[in-house]
C-alpha positions in Angstrom: 133.9 140.8 127.6 133.4 138.9 130.8 134.7 140.7 133.9 137.4 139.1 136.1 134.8 138.9 139.0 132.3 136.9 136.8 134.9 134.8 135.0 134.8 131.8 137.4 131.0 131.6 137.3 131.0 132.0 133.5 133.5 129.1 133.0 131.5 126.9 135.4 128.3 127.6 133.5 130.0 126.8 130.2 131.4 123.6 131.7 128.0 122.4 132.9 126.3 123.2 129.6 129.1 121.4 127.7 128.7 118.3 129.7 124.9 118.3 129.3 125.2 118.8 125.5 128.3 116.7 124.6 128.9 114.4 127.6 126.9 111.7 125.8 126.1 111.5 122.0 122.4 111.8 122.8 122.8 114.4 125.6 122.0 113.7 129.3 119.7 110.7 129.8 117.6 112.5 132.4 117.2 115.5 130.2 116.3 113.4 127.1 113.7 111.4 129.1 112.0 114.5 130.4 111.6 116.0 126.9 110.7 112.8 125.1 107.1 112.1 124.1 105.7 109.1 126.1 105.0 107.2 122.9 108.7 107.5 122.0 109.7 106.2 125.4 107.5 103.1 124.8 108.9 102.5 121.3 112.5 102.8 122.5 112.0 100.6 125.5 110.4 97.8 123.6 113.6 96.8 121.6 115.4 96.2 124.9 113.8 92.8 124.9 115.6 91.7 121.8 118.8 93.6 122.6 119.0 91.6 125.9 118.4 88.4 124.0 121.1 89.1 121.4 123.6 90.3 123.9 123.3 87.2 126.0 123.2 84.8 123.1 126.3 86.3 121.5 128.2 86.7 124.7 127.6 83.2 125.9 128.2 81.7 122.5 131.5 83.4 122.0 132.8 83.8 125.5 131.0 81.3 127.7 129.5 84.0 130.0 127.1 86.8 129.8 126.1 90.3 131.0 126.4 89.3 134.6 130.2 89.2 134.1 130.6 91.7 131.3 128.2 94.5 132.3 126.2 93.5 135.4 125.0 97.1 135.8 123.0 96.7 132.6 121.0 93.6 133.8 118.9 95.5 136.4 119.3 92.4 138.5 117.0 90.5 136.1 117.3 86.6 136.1 120.2 85.0 134.2 119.3 83.4 130.9 118.4 79.7 131.0 120.4 77.2 128.9 123.0 79.5 127.4 126.4 78.1 127.0 129.7 78.4 125.1 129.4 77.3 121.5 131.9 75.1 119.5 132.9 77.9 117.0 135.7 78.1 114.5 138.1 81.0 115.0 136.5 83.3 112.4 132.9 82.7 113.6 134.0 83.2 117.2 135.7 86.5 116.4 132.6 87.8 114.5 130.1 86.7 117.2 132.3 88.3 119.9 132.2 91.6 118.0 128.4 91.3 117.8 128.3 90.6 121.5 130.0 93.8 122.5 128.0 95.8 120.0 124.9 94.6 121.7 126.2 95.6 125.0 126.7 99.1 123.5 123.1 99.0 122.2 121.9 98.3 125.7 123.9 101.3 127.1 122.6 103.6 124.3 118.9 102.7 124.9 119.2 102.9 128.7 120.9 106.3 128.4 117.8 107.6 126.6 115.0 105.8 128.5 114.8 104.2 132.0 114.2 100.8 130.5 113.6 97.7 132.6 115.5 94.7 134.0 116.6 91.8 131.8 113.6 89.5 131.3 113.8 85.8 131.8 115.3 84.4 128.6 115.3 80.8 127.4 118.4 80.4 125.3 118.6 76.6 125.7 119.3 74.2 122.8 115.8 73.0 123.3 114.3 76.4 122.7 116.2 76.7 119.3 115.4 73.1 118.6 111.7 73.9 119.0 112.0 76.7 116.5 113.5 74.4 113.9 111.0 71.6 114.5 108.2 74.1 114.0 109.9 75.5 110.9 110.1 72.1 109.3 106.8 70.9 110.6 108.3 67.8 112.2 110.9 66.9 114.9 114.4 66.9 113.6 116.5 64.0 114.8 118.7 64.6 116.6 117.2 67.9 117.9 118.9 70.9 116.5 121.6 72.3 118.8 122.8 75.8 118.1 125.9 75.4 120.2 127.1 72.2 118.5 129.1 73.8 115.7 129.9 77.1 114.0 127.4 76.4 111.2 124.6 75.5 113.6 125.3 78.7 115.5 125.2 80.9 112.4 121.8 79.3 111.5 120.6 80.0 115.0 121.9 83.6 114.7 119.8 84.0 111.6 116.7 83.5 113.8 116.9 86.7 115.9 118.8 89.9 114.6 116.6 90.3 111.5 113.5 90.4 113.6 115.0 93.3 115.6 115.9 95.3 112.6 112.4 95.0 111.1 111.2 96.4 114.4 113.4 99.4 114.1 112.3 100.0 110.6 108.7 99.9 111.8 109.3 102.1 114.8 111.2 104.9 113.0 108.3 106.7 111.3 106.2 106.6 114.5 108.9 108.4 116.5 108.2 112.1 117.2 111.5 113.3 118.6 114.6 113.9 116.3 116.8 112.5 119.1 114.7 109.3 119.2 114.9 108.9 115.4 118.7 109.5 115.5 119.1 106.8 118.1 116.9 104.3 116.2 118.8 105.0 113.0 122.1 104.3 114.7 120.8 101.0 116.2 119.2 100.0 112.9 122.5 100.6 111.0 124.4 98.2 113.1 121.7 95.6 113.5 121.3 95.6 109.7 125.0 95.1 109.4 125.0 92.2 111.7 122.2 90.5 109.8 124.1 91.2 106.5 127.2 89.5 107.9 125.3 86.5 109.1 123.5 86.1 105.8 126.7 86.5 103.8 128.5 83.9 105.9 125.5 81.5 105.4 125.1 82.4 101.7 128.7 81.2 101.1 127.5 77.8 102.5 124.0 78.0 101.0 124.3 74.6 99.2 126.1 72.8 102.0 124.1 70.2 103.8 123.8 70.6 107.5 124.9 67.4 109.3 123.3 65.0 110.1 120.0 66.2 108.6 120.9 66.3 104.9 119.2 69.6 104.6 120.9 72.5 102.9 121.7 75.8 104.6 119.5 77.6 102.1 116.5 75.4 103.0 117.0 76.1 106.7 116.9 79.9 106.1 113.9 79.5 103.8 112.0 77.5 106.4 112.9 79.9 109.2 111.8 82.9 107.2 108.5 81.2 106.3 107.9 80.4 109.9 108.4 84.0 110.9 106.0 85.1 108.2 103.4 82.7 109.4 103.8 83.6 113.1 103.9 87.4 112.4 100.5 87.1 110.6 101.1 90.2 108.5 102.1 88.9 105.1 105.5 88.2 103.6 108.2 90.2 105.4 110.9 87.6 105.4 113.0 85.8 102.7 115.6 83.1 102.8 119.0 83.2 101.1 117.7 81.7 97.8 114.3 82.7 96.3 112.4 82.2 93.1 114.0 84.5 90.4 110.9 86.7 90.2 111.1 87.4 93.9 114.8 88.4 93.8 116.1 91.9 93.4 114.5 93.4 90.3 113.3 89.9 89.4 116.7 89.1 87.9 118.4 86.8 90.4 117.5 84.0 92.7 120.4 85.0 95.0 119.1 86.9 98.0 122.0 87.7 100.2 119.9 90.7 101.6 116.2 90.5 102.3 114.0 93.3 100.9 110.7 94.1 99.2 110.1 94.4 95.5 112.1 97.7 95.5 114.8 96.2 97.8 113.7 98.3 100.8 113.8 96.7 104.3 110.6 95.2 105.6 109.0 96.6 108.8 107.3 94.9 111.7 105.2 96.2 114.6 105.8 95.2 118.2 102.8 92.9 118.0 104.3 91.0 115.1 107.6 90.7 116.8 106.0 89.3 120.0 104.1 86.7 118.0 107.4 85.6 116.5 109.7 85.6 119.5 107.0 83.9 121.7 106.7 81.3 119.0 103.0 81.2 119.6 101.7 83.5 116.9 99.9 85.4 119.6 101.3 88.6 121.2 99.4 87.8 124.4 100.7 84.2 124.7 104.3 84.2 125.9 106.7 81.3 125.4 109.6 80.5 123.2 112.6 82.7 124.1 110.5 84.6 126.7 108.9 82.0 129.1 107.4 84.8 131.3 106.8 87.3 128.5 108.7 90.4 127.3 108.7 93.6 129.3 108.0 97.3 128.8 104.7 99.0 128.6 103.8 97.7 125.1 104.6 94.1 125.8 102.9 94.2 129.3 99.8 95.7 127.8 99.3 92.5 125.8 100.2 90.2 128.7 97.6 91.9 130.8 94.8 91.2 128.3 
């Protein structure tokens, strides 16, 4: 029994403890950072690079503006993305992408509540950047140059380029994390990122045989070429598959349909930060920035390669 004299102090202590434990789903950010292994901090900070990219791409594509308007406190005063703009989307695609956009804002908040993080890096989200990816994927310049903002179908194909890379990074990071809180956070991020990729793939799978104007190339071939390019740039073997594969490569070797990518036991592929940098830089070299990150990615892992 708490005496009447001590009751106010007791209730104050309980209130403070409650806020520290339950005020945020992962506890107080300062407390979590202080108790987190340094290696966990690095592995949690690194995905901010892709979360910034996805947030900006989805916000601009669906709303015509980005983090500077929606959540300026999350930018860290980093430079605005280059070339991003409102896409010509049909109502369903716009609704889905807008949901993705705000999910990515939440992901930024979640990571930054756990680690200090860094400011938004310089991002190149121009049509030319995506056009360069497609040219490299097909081994020749597409005419006209691929524009992700020109139509809903183009935007979905462009969206196929990024979220999957992020989810393979979370799969790769999870077994390296030491803190249960870190693993819980990554599991939560992975769940939603996987869902986004599944929705994108399902929407594209429905159109797999449709030819993308004006190229006369099917949606399925676009996804296959993008996946093969990521495998090539990652330089770590096949960890990527398009929407339609040879039957023997499909689930249990029984179907060519491949609405979800996975290994021979239908488990998600994993990637290291080095592999991810090689892909998003478009250079195949984790020390050679470019592509979507003209000045390179940030965080201790990425900077270590930039400094080599």
